[in-house]
C-alpha positions in Angstrom: -84.5 106.0 -39.9 -82.9 102.7 -40.3 -80.7 102.1 -43.1 -81.3 99.3 -45.4 -78.5 97.4 -43.8 -80.1 97.7 -40.5 -83.5 96.5 -41.4 -82.2 93.1 -42.4 -80.0 91.3 -40.0 -76.4 91.0 -41.0 -77.0 92.8 -44.1 -79.1 90.0 -45.6 -81.6 90.8 -48.2 -84.9 89.1 -48.3 -83.7 87.4 -51.4 -80.8 86.2 -49.4 -83.1 84.7 -46.8 -84.8 82.7 -49.5 -81.5 81.4 -50.7 -80.5 80.6 -47.1 -83.7 78.7 -46.6 -83.1 76.7 -49.8 -79.5 76.0 -48.9 -80.7 75.0 -45.4 -83.3 72.6 -47.0 -80.6 71.3 -49.3 -78.2 70.8 -46.4 -81.0 69.1 -44.4 -81.7 66.8 -47.4 -77.9 66.1 -47.7 -77.7 65.6 -43.9 -80.6 63.1 -44.1 -78.9 61.3 -47.0 -75.7 61.3 -45.0 -77.5 60.0 -41.9 -79.1 57.3 -44.0 -75.7 56.5 -45.6 -74.1 56.4 -42.2 -76.9 54.2 -40.8 -76.5 51.9 -43.7 -72.7 51.9 -43.1 -73.3 51.1 -39.4 -75.6 48.2 -40.3 -73.1 46.8 -42.7 -70.3 47.3 -40.1 -72.5 45.5 -37.5 -73.2 42.7 -40.0 -69.5 42.6 -40.7 -68.7 42.4 -37.0 -71.2 39.7 -36.5 -69.7 37.8 -39.4 -66.2 38.2 -37.9 -67.6 37.0 -34.5 -69.2 34.0 -36.1 -66.0 33.4 -38.1 -64.0 33.5 -34.8 -66.5 31.2 -33.2 -66.2 28.8 -36.1 -62.4 29.1 -36.0 -62.4 28.1 -32.3 -64.8 25.3 -33.1 -62.6 24.1 -35.9 -59.5 24.3 -33.7 -61.3 22.4 -30.9 -62.4 19.8 -33.5 -58.8 19.5 -34.9 -57.5 19.1 -31.4 -60.2 16.5 -30.6 -59.3 14.6 -33.9 -55.6 14.7 -32.9 -56.4 13.3 -29.5 -58.6 10.6 -31.0 -56.0 9.8 -33.5 -53.4 9.5 -30.8 -55.7 7.3 -28.8 -56.5 5.3 -31.8 -52.8 4.7 -32.4 -52.3 3.7 -28.8 -55.2 1.4 -29.0 -53.8 -0.1 -32.2 -50.5 -0.7 -30.4 -52.3 -2.3 -27.5 -54.4 -4.4 -29.8 -51.2 -5.5 -31.7 -49.6 -6.5 -28.4 -52.7 -8.5 -27.5 -52.7 -10.2 -30.9 -49.1 -11.1 -30.4 -49.8 -12.5 -26.9 -52.7 -14.5 -28.2 -50.6 -15.9 -31.1 -47.9 -16.9 -28.6 -50.4 -18.6 -26.4 -51.8 -20.4 -29.4 -48.3 -21.6 -30.3 -47.8 -22.7 -26.7 -51.2 -24.5 -26.6 -50.3 -26.3 -29.9 -46.9 -27.3 -28.4 -48.6 -28.5 -25.2 -51.2 -30.4 -27.2 -48.4 -32.1 -29.3 -46.6 -32.9 -26.1 -49.8 -34.3 -24.5 -50.4 -36.4 -27.6 -46.8 -37.8 -27.4 -47.2 -38.4 -23.7 -50.5 -40.1 -24.3 -49.0 -42.3 -27.0 -46.0 -43.0 -24.7 -48.4 -43.8 -21.8 -50.4 -46.2 -23.9 -47.3 -47.9 -25.1 -45.9 -48.1 -21.6 -49.2 -49.4 -20.2 -49.1 -52.1 -22.9 -45.5 -53.0 -22.0 -46.4 -53.1 -18.3 -49.4 -55.3 -19.0 -47.4 -57.6 -21.1 -44.6 -57.6 -18.5 -47.1 -58.1 -15.7 -48.7 -61.0 -17.5 -45.3 -62.5 -18.2 -44.3 -62.1 -14.5 -47.7 -63.4 -13.4 -47.2 -66.4 -15.6 -43.7 -67.0 -14.1 -45.0 -66.6 -10.6 -47.9 -68.9 -11.4 -45.4 -71.4 -12.7 -43.2 -71.0 -9.7 -46.2 -71.4 -7.4 -47.3 -74.5 -9.3 -43.8 -76.0 -9.0 -43.7 -75.2 -5.3 -47.1 -76.8 -4.8 -45.9 -79.8 -6.8 -42.8 -80.0 -4.6 -44.9 -79.7 -1.5 -47.2 -82.3 -2.6 -44.4 -84.7 -3.5 -42.7 -83.8 -0.2 -46.0 -84.7 1.7 -46.2 -88.0 -0.2 -42.7 -88.9 0.8 -43.3 -88.0 4.4 -46.6 -89.6 4.5 -45.5 -92.8 2.8 
């Protein structure tokens, strides 16, 4: 004959089996809730990781943009310096052109005056030569008359 302890495994009473079943169901419910909670936590963690990755991507994009802006700023400054140098060269060329034009105008005025002086001198010289030729012709004619007479 089996003792009461031997009929039920490990000395469990049928009442104990019902309690175990209930506790097992409770544990399974709790386990399901914990799994759901864990899954929710994993999803939030994954979302957080994705946000961190996107943030890191944006940080690298912002850094690249900042570097690009610095390079463009440096290039802009270099271009401004080059432009300023060009402006200064153009201004110097304009000053030289103005000086050359003023010199040309003076030379032109001097040339006009000199041409007038040359024309006047030439006309005076031509008049003197003409008078001298006339006197020579007159002498020759009077010398022919004396020889021919």
